[in-house]
Chimera marker file (.cmm) of the C-alpha trace (Angstrom):
<marker_set name="trace">
<marker id="1" x="1.778" y="-49.046" z="-41.918" r="1" g="1" b="0" radius="0.5"/>
<marker id="2" x="-0.573" y="-50.219" z="-44.665" r="1" g="1" b="0" radius="0.5"/>
<marker id="3" x="2.327" y="-50.800" z="-47.063" r="1" g="1" b="0" radius="0.5"/>
<marker id="4" x="4.306" y="-52.781" z="-44.479" r="1" g="1" b="0" radius="0.5"/>
<marker id="5" x="1.283" y="-54.918" z="-43.637" r="1" g="1" b="0" radius="0.5"/>
<marker id="6" x="0.483" y="-55.554" z="-47.293" r="1" g="1" b="0" radius="0.5"/>
<marker id="7" x="4.095" y="-56.518" z="-48.072" r="1" g="1" b="0" radius="0.5"/>
<marker id="8" x="4.291" y="-58.850" z="-45.117" r="1" g="1" b="0" radius="0.5"/>
<marker id="9" x="1.002" y="-60.494" z="-46.053" r="1" g="1" b="0" radius="0.5"/>
<marker id="10" x="2.299" y="-61.191" z="-49.560" r="1" g="1" b="0" radius="0.5"/>
<marker id="11" x="5.389" y="-63.012" z="-48.287" r="1" g="1" b="0" radius="0.5"/>
<marker id="12" x="3.523" y="-65.181" z="-45.777" r="1" g="1" b="0" radius="0.5"/>
<marker id="13" x="2.954" y="-68.683" z="-47.088" r="1" g="1" b="0" radius="0.5"/>
<marker id="14" x="-0.727" y="-69.464" z="-47.568" r="1" g="1" b="0" radius="0.5"/>
<marker id="15" x="-1.128" y="-73.032" z="-48.763" r="1" g="1" b="0" radius="0.5"/>
<marker id="16" x="-3.487" y="-75.928" z="-48.153" r="1" g="1" b="0" radius="0.5"/>
<marker id="17" x="-2.359" y="-76.783" z="-44.626" r="1" g="1" b="0" radius="0.5"/>
<marker id="18" x="-0.501" y="-75.298" z="-41.665" r="1" g="1" b="0" radius="0.5"/>
<marker id="19" x="2.169" y="-77.998" z="-42.040" r="1" g="1" b="0" radius="0.5"/>
<marker id="20" x="2.634" y="-77.146" z="-45.702" r="1" g="1" b="0" radius="0.5"/>
<marker id="21" x="2.975" y="-73.481" z="-44.710" r="1" g="1" b="0" radius="0.5"/>
<marker id="22" x="5.721" y="-74.445" z="-42.250" r="1" g="1" b="0" radius="0.5"/>
<marker id="23" x="7.604" y="-76.383" z="-44.950" r="1" g="1" b="0" radius="0.5"/>
<marker id="24" x="7.387" y="-73.397" z="-47.307" r="1" g="1" b="0" radius="0.5"/>
<marker id="25" x="8.497" y="-71.020" z="-44.550" r="1" g="1" b="0" radius="0.5"/>
<marker id="26" x="11.466" y="-73.263" z="-43.677" r="1" g="1" b="0" radius="0.5"/>
<marker id="27" x="12.589" y="-73.493" z="-47.295" r="1" g="1" b="0" radius="0.5"/>
<marker id="28" x="12.268" y="-69.733" z="-47.775" r="1" g="1" b="0" radius="0.5"/>
<marker id="29" x="14.450" y="-69.191" z="-44.701" r="1" g="1" b="0" radius="0.5"/>
<marker id="30" x="16.932" y="-71.914" z="-45.700" r="1" g="1" b="0" radius="0.5"/>
<marker id="31" x="17.453" y="-70.393" z="-49.134" r="1" g="1" b="0" radius="0.5"/>
<marker id="32" x="17.176" y="-66.768" z="-47.914" r="1" g="1" b="0" radius="0.5"/>
<marker id="33" x="14.390" y="-65.960" z="-50.388" r="1" g="1" b="0" radius="0.5"/>
<marker id="34" x="12.192" y="-63.704" z="-48.248" r="1" g="1" b="0" radius="0.5"/>
<marker id="35" x="13.202" y="-60.489" z="-50.016" r="1" g="1" b="0" radius="0.5"/>
<marker id="36" x="12.341" y="-61.773" z="-53.494" r="1" g="1" b="0" radius="0.5"/>
<marker id="37" x="8.567" y="-62.013" z="-53.854" r="1" g="1" b="0" radius="0.5"/>
<marker id="38" x="8.837" y="-63.921" z="-57.145" r="1" g="1" b="0" radius="0.5"/>
<marker id="39" x="11.029" y="-66.556" z="-55.460" r="1" g="1" b="0" radius="0.5"/>
<marker id="40" x="8.605" y="-66.779" z="-52.522" r="1" g="1" b="0" radius="0.5"/>
<marker id="41" x="5.701" y="-67.362" z="-54.907" r="1" g="1" b="0" radius="0.5"/>
<marker id="42" x="7.763" y="-69.892" z="-56.854" r="1" g="1" b="0" radius="0.5"/>
<marker id="43" x="8.611" y="-71.807" z="-53.675" r="1" g="1" b="0" radius="0.5"/>
<marker id="44" x="4.936" y="-71.890" z="-52.647" r="1" g="1" b="0" radius="0.5"/>
<marker id="45" x="4.024" y="-73.179" z="-56.100" r="1" g="1" b="0" radius="0.5"/>
<marker id="46" x="6.723" y="-75.868" z="-56.080" r="1" g="1" b="0" radius="0.5"/>
<marker id="47" x="5.772" y="-77.135" z="-52.620" r="1" g="1" b="0" radius="0.5"/>
<marker id="48" x="2.090" y="-77.116" z="-53.561" r="1" g="1" b="0" radius="0.5"/>
<marker id="49" x="2.883" y="-79.125" z="-56.702" r="1" g="1" b="0" radius="0.5"/>
<marker id="50" x="4.975" y="-81.781" z="-54.975" r="1" g="1" b="0" radius="0.5"/>
<marker id="51" x="2.990" y="-82.164" z="-51.761" r="1" g="1" b="0" radius="0.5"/>
<marker id="52" x="0.508" y="-84.464" z="-53.483" r="1" g="1" b="0" radius="0.5"/>
<marker id="53" x="3.373" y="-86.840" z="-54.315" r="1" g="1" b="0" radius="0.5"/>
<marker id="54" x="4.034" y="-87.386" z="-50.610" r="1" g="1" b="0" radius="0.5"/>
<marker id="55" x="0.404" y="-87.779" z="-49.569" r="1" g="1" b="0" radius="0.5"/>
<marker id="56" x="0.632" y="-91.563" z="-49.620" r="1" g="1" b="0" radius="0.5"/>
<marker id="57" x="-2.772" y="-92.168" z="-48.009" r="1" g="1" b="0" radius="0.5"/>
<marker id="58" x="-4.548" y="-89.681" z="-50.305" r="1" g="1" b="0" radius="0.5"/>
<marker id="59" x="-6.205" y="-87.659" z="-47.531" r="1" g="1" b="0" radius="0.5"/>
<marker id="60" x="-5.062" y="-84.304" z="-48.940" r="1" g="1" b="0" radius="0.5"/>
<marker id="61" x="-2.353" y="-83.665" z="-46.341" r="1" g="1" b="0" radius="0.5"/>
<marker id="62" x="1.166" y="-84.820" z="-45.582" r="1" g="1" b="0" radius="0.5"/>
<marker id="63" x="1.239" y="-86.074" z="-42.016" r="1" g="1" b="0" radius="0.5"/>
<marker id="64" x="4.230" y="-86.756" z="-39.777" r="1" g="1" b="0" radius="0.5"/>
<marker id="65" x="4.577" y="-90.356" z="-40.966" r="1" g="1" b="0" radius="0.5"/>
<marker id="66" x="4.454" y="-89.366" z="-44.638" r="1" g="1" b="0" radius="0.5"/>
<marker id="67" x="6.950" y="-86.576" z="-44.022" r="1" g="1" b="0" radius="0.5"/>
<marker id="68" x="9.371" y="-88.862" z="-42.179" r="1" g="1" b="0" radius="0.5"/>
<marker id="69" x="8.879" y="-92.054" z="-44.238" r="1" g="1" b="0" radius="0.5"/>
<marker id="70" x="12.420" y="-93.451" z="-44.642" r="1" g="1" b="0" radius="0.5"/>
<marker id="71" x="13.727" y="-93.086" z="-48.176" r="1" g="1" b="0" radius="0.5"/>
<marker id="72" x="10.380" y="-91.993" z="-49.627" r="1" g="1" b="0" radius="0.5"/>
<marker id="73" x="9.193" y="-89.137" z="-47.430" r="1" g="1" b="0" radius="0.5"/>
<marker id="74" x="9.274" y="-85.431" z="-48.018" r="1" g="1" b="0" radius="0.5"/>
<marker id="75" x="12.030" y="-84.892" z="-45.426" r="1" g="1" b="0" radius="0.5"/>
<marker id="76" x="14.457" y="-87.323" z="-47.113" r="1" g="1" b="0" radius="0.5"/>
<marker id="77" x="13.624" y="-85.834" z="-50.507" r="1" g="1" b="0" radius="0.5"/>
<marker id="78" x="14.389" y="-82.296" z="-49.318" r="1" g="1" b="0" radius="0.5"/>
<marker id="79" x="17.644" y="-83.455" z="-47.697" r="1" g="1" b="0" radius="0.5"/>
<marker id="80" x="18.685" y="-85.321" z="-50.857" r="1" g="1" b="0" radius="0.5"/>
<marker id="81" x="17.893" y="-82.266" z="-52.997" r="1" g="1" b="0" radius="0.5"/>
<marker id="82" x="19.946" y="-79.993" z="-50.766" r="1" g="1" b="0" radius="0.5"/>
<marker id="83" x="22.900" y="-82.388" z="-50.837" r="1" g="1" b="0" radius="0.5"/>
<marker id="84" x="22.644" y="-82.665" z="-54.638" r="1" g="1" b="0" radius="0.5"/>
<marker id="85" x="22.776" y="-78.876" z="-55.028" r="1" g="1" b="0" radius="0.5"/>
<marker id="86" x="25.982" y="-78.476" z="-53.003" r="1" g="1" b="0" radius="0.5"/>
<link id1="1" id2="2" r="1" g="1" b="0" radius="0.2"/>
<link id1="2" id2="3" r="1" g="1" b="0" radius="0.2"/>
<link id1="3" id2="4" r="1" g="1" b="0" radius="0.2"/>
<link id1="4" id2="5" r="1" g="1" b="0" radius="0.2"/>
<link id1="5" id2="6" r="1" g="1" b="0" radius="0.2"/>
<link id1="6" id2="7" r="1" g="1" b="0" radius="0.2"/>
<link id1="7" id2="8" r="1" g="1" b="0" radius="0.2"/>
<link id1="8" id2="9" r="1" g="1" b="0" radius="0.2"/>
<link id1="9" id2="10" r="1" g="1" b="0" radius="0.2"/>
<link id1="10" id2="11" r="1" g="1" b="0" radius="0.2"/>
<link id1="11" id2="12" r="1" g="1" b="0" radius="0.2"/>
<link id1="12" id2="13" r="1" g="1" b="0" radius="0.2"/>
<link id1="13" id2="14" r="1" g="1" b="0" radius="0.2"/>
<link id1="14" id2="15" r="1" g="1" b="0" radius="0.2"/>
<link id1="15" id2="16" r="1" g="1" b="0" radius="0.2"/>
<link id1="16" id2="17" r="1" g="1" b="0" radius="0.2"/>
<link id1="17" id2="18" r="1" g="1" b="0" radius="0.2"/>
<link id1="18" id2="19" r="1" g="1" b="0" radius="0.2"/>
<link id1="19" id2="20" r="1" g="1" b="0" radius="0.2"/>
<link id1="20" id2="21" r="1" g="1" b="0" radius="0.2"/>
<link id1="21" id2="22" r="1" g="1" b="0" radius="0.2"/>
<link id1="22" id2="23" r="1" g="1" b="0" radius="0.2"/>
<link id1="23" id2="24" r="1" g="1" b="0" radius="0.2"/>
<link id1="24" id2="25" r="1" g="1" b="0" radius="0.2"/>
<link id1="25" id2="26" r="1" g="1" b="0" radius="0.2"/>
<link id1="26" id2="27" r="1" g="1" b="0" radius="0.2"/>
<link id1="27" id2="28" r="1" g="1" b="0" radius="0.2"/>
<link id1="28" id2="29" r="1" g="1" b="0" radius="0.2"/>
<link id1="29" id2="30" r="1" g="1" b="0" radius="0.2"/>
<link id1="30" id2="31" r="1" g="1" b="0" radius="0.2"/>
<link id1="31" id2="32" r="1" g="1" b="0" radius="0.2"/>
<link id1="32" id2="33" r="1" g="1" b="0" radius="0.2"/>
<link id1="33" id2="34" r="1" g="1" b="0" radius="0.2"/>
<link id1="34" id2="35" r="1" g="1" b="0" radius="0.2"/>
<link id1="35" id2="36" r="1" g="1" b="0" radius="0.2"/>
<link id1="36" id2="37" r="1" g="1" b="0" radius="0.2"/>
<link id1="37" id2="38" r="1" g="1" b="0" radius="0.2"/>
<link id1="38" id2="39" r="1" g="1" b="0" radius="0.2"/>
<link id1="39" id2="40" r="1" g="1" b="0" radius="0.2"/>
<link id1="40" id2="41" r="1" g="1" b="0" radius="0.2"/>
<link id1="41" id2="42" r="1" g="1" b="0" radius="0.2"/>
<link id1="42" id2="43" r="1" g="1" b="0" radius="0.2"/>
<link id1="43" id2="44" r="1" g="1" b="0" radius="0.2"/>
<link id1="44" id2="45" r="1" g="1" b="0" radius="0.2"/>
<link id1="45" id2="46" r="1" g="1" b="0" radius="0.2"/>
<link id1="46" id2="47" r="1" g="1" b="0" radius="0.2"/>
<link id1="47" id2="48" r="1" g="1" b="0" radius="0.2"/>
<link id1="48" id2="49" r="1" g="1" b="0" radius="0.2"/>
<link id1="49" id2="50" r="1" g="1" b="0" radius="0.2"/>
<link id1="50" id2="51" r="1" g="1" b="0" radius="0.2"/>
<link id1="51" id2="52" r="1" g="1" b="0" radius="0.2"/>
<link id1="52" id2="53" r="1" g="1" b="0" radius="0.2"/>
<link id1="53" id2="54" r="1" g="1" b="0" radius="0.2"/>
<link id1="54" id2="55" r="1" g="1" b="0" radius="0.2"/>
<link id1="55" id2="56" r="1" g="1" b="0" radius="0.2"/>
<link id1="56" id2="57" r="1" g="1" b="0" radius="0.2"/>
<link id1="57" id2="58" r="1" g="1" b="0" radius="0.2"/>
<link id1="58" id2="59" r="1" g="1" b="0" radius="0.2"/>
<link id1="59" id2="60" r="1" g="1" b="0" radius="0.2"/>
<link id1="60" id2="61" r="1" g="1" b="0" radius="0.2"/>
<link id1="61" id2="62" r="1" g="1" b="0" radius="0.2"/>
<link id1="62" id2="63" r="1" g="1" b="0" radius="0.2"/>
<link id1="63" id2="64" r="1" g="1" b="0" radius="0.2"/>
<link id1="64" id2="65" r="1" g="1" b="0" radius="0.2"/>
<link id1="65" id2="66" r="1" g="1" b="0" radius="0.2"/>
<link id1="66" id2="67" r="1" g="1" b="0" radius="0.2"/>
<link id1="67" id2="68" r="1" g="1" b="0" radius="0.2"/>
<link id1="68" id2="69" r="1" g="1" b="0" radius="0.2"/>
<link id1="69" id2="70" r="1" g="1" b="0" radius="0.2"/>
<link id1="70" id2="71" r="1" g="1" b="0" radius="0.2"/>
<link id1="71" id2="72" r="1" g="1" b="0" radius="0.2"/>
<link id1="72" id2="73" r="1" g="1" b="0" radius="0.2"/>
<link id1="73" id2="74" r="1" g="1" b="0" radius="0.2"/>
<link id1="74" id2="75" r="1" g="1" b="0" radius="0.2"/>
<link id1="75" id2="76" r="1" g="1" b="0" radius="0.2"/>
<link id1="76" id2="77" r="1" g="1" b="0" radius="0.2"/>
<link id1="77" id2="78" r="1" g="1" b="0" radius="0.2"/>
<link id1="78" id2="79" r="1" g="1" b="0" radius="0.2"/>
<link id1="79" id2="80" r="1" g="1" b="0" radius="0.2"/>
<link id1="80" id2="81" r="1" g="1" b="0" radius="0.2"/>
<link id1="81" id2="82" r="1" g="1" b="0" radius="0.2"/>
<link id1="82" id2="83" r="1" g="1" b="0" radius="0.2"/>
<link id1="83" id2="84" r="1" g="1" b="0" radius="0.2"/>
<link id1="84" id2="85" r="1" g="1" b="0" radius="0.2"/>
<link id1="85" id2="86" r="1" g="1" b="0" radius="0.2"/>
</marker_set>
């Protein structure tokens, strides 16, 4: 049980905010990365690095309005990136 708990804890996103954790979790599921710990860590690092770019009011978080900002929000950026990769 200890091994299972430790492994699960290592794949759970732990970032600066619950919302950021949800974004990481969604991307890990979208790209089916949960079995590759290096990819999970890489995804957490990438999201952590880019989150500041979408924090338009500088309060240290990305809120709903910043996430959904048309053309310049995190949601549109993720969608554009996914379409580019296809």
